[in-house]
C-alpha positions in Angstrom: -20.2 -37.9 -10.5 -19.5 -35.5 -7.7 -15.7 -36.2 -8.1 -16.0 -35.4 -11.8 -17.7 -32.1 -11.1 -15.0 -31.1 -8.5 -12.3 -31.9 -11.0 -14.0 -29.9 -13.7 -14.4 -26.9 -11.4 -10.8 -27.2 -10.3 -9.7 -27.1 -13.9 -11.9 -24.1 -14.7 -10.5 -22.3 -11.6 -6.9 -22.9 -12.7 -7.6 -21.5 -16.2 -9.2 -18.4 -14.7 -6.3 -17.8 -12.3 -3.7 -18.4 -15.1 -5.4 -16.0 -17.4 -5.6 -13.2 -14.8 -2.1 -13.7 -13.3 -0.4 -11.4 -15.8 -2.5 -8.3 -14.9 -1.0 -6.2 -12.1 -3.3 -5.3 -9.2 -2.3 -2.5 -6.8 -4.5 -0.9 -4.1 -3.0 1.3 -1.3 -4.7 2.9 1.7 -5.2 3.2 5.4 -7.5 0.9 7.4 -10.5 2.6 5.8 -9.0 2.6 2.3 -8.3 6.4 2.4 -5.4 7.7 0.4 -4.5 10.4 2.9 -2.8 10.2 6.3 -3.1 13.1 8.6 -0.9 13.5 11.7 -0.7 15.9 14.6 2.6 17.9 15.3 3.9 15.1 17.5 6.0 12.2 16.4 3.6 9.5 15.4 2.8 6.5 13.2 0.0 5.0 11.2 -0.5 1.8 9.2 -0.7 1.6 5.5 -2.1 -1.4 3.7 -0.6 -2.4 0.3 -2.6 -5.0 -1.6 -0.9 -6.3 -4.8 -0.5 -9.5 -6.7 3.1 -8.4 -7.6 6.2 -7.2 -5.8 6.0 -3.6 -4.9 8.3 -0.7 -3.6 7.5 2.5 -1.8 9.3 5.9 -1.8 8.6 9.1 0.2 9.0 12.7 -1.1 9.8 13.9 2.5 12.7 12.9 4.7 10.5 13.3 7.8 8.1 10.7 6.6 9.5 7.2 6.9 8.3 3.6 6.5 9.4 0.4 8.1 9.4 -1.7 4.9 10.6 -0.2 1.6 9.5 -3.1 -0.6 7.6 -6.3 -0.3 5.9 -9.2 -2.0 2.1 -9.2 -2.5 0.1 -7.8 0.4 1.6 -6.1 3.5 0.7 -3.7 6.2 3.5 -1.3 6.8 4.1 1.4 9.5 4.4 5.0 8.4 6.4 7.0 10.9 6.6 10.8 11.0 9.2 12.9 12.9 7.9 15.6 15.2 7.1 18.8 13.4 8.8 21.7 15.3 7.7 24.4 12.9 4.5 26.4 12.9 3.8 25.3 9.3 1.9 22.3 8.2 3.9 20.1 6.0 3.0 17.4 3.4 4.6 14.8 1.3 3.6 12.0 -1.1 4.2 8.3 -0.6 4.5 6.5 -4.0 3.9 2.8 -4.3 4.9 1.0 -7.5 4.2 -2.6 -8.6 5.3 -3.2 -12.2 3.2 -0.9 -14.4 0.9 0.3 -11.6 1.4 3.3 -9.3 -0.6 4.5 -6.3 0.0 7.6 -4.2 -0.9 8.5 -0.7 -0.8 12.1 0.6 0.7 12.6 4.1 -0.1 15.8 6.0 1.4 16.7 9.4 0.2 19.8 11.3 2.7 22.3 12.9 2.7 23.8 16.3 
């Protein structure tokens, strides 16, 4: 009887997973889930977590803001690296992560001298 219940539950689980596998899930943020990274004027890095059930890619709107992995499969933690800001002005850019029909953005701010 227990074996029959386990088999039945396994079948139900497979049906649920199959029915949801077509929907794209994408969630991007830092360790706390925030969608904004703030850096001092110095060269620095921070981690960004990308959770997805599909393959994803990332782009940056600023040449000074780089990442160690431009695309990936499923969930990854990537390093965001910013060059030193030698100006007196704060600067900002947007990181855009895409997975099929879903898009998430993260704002990156770096202070100046």
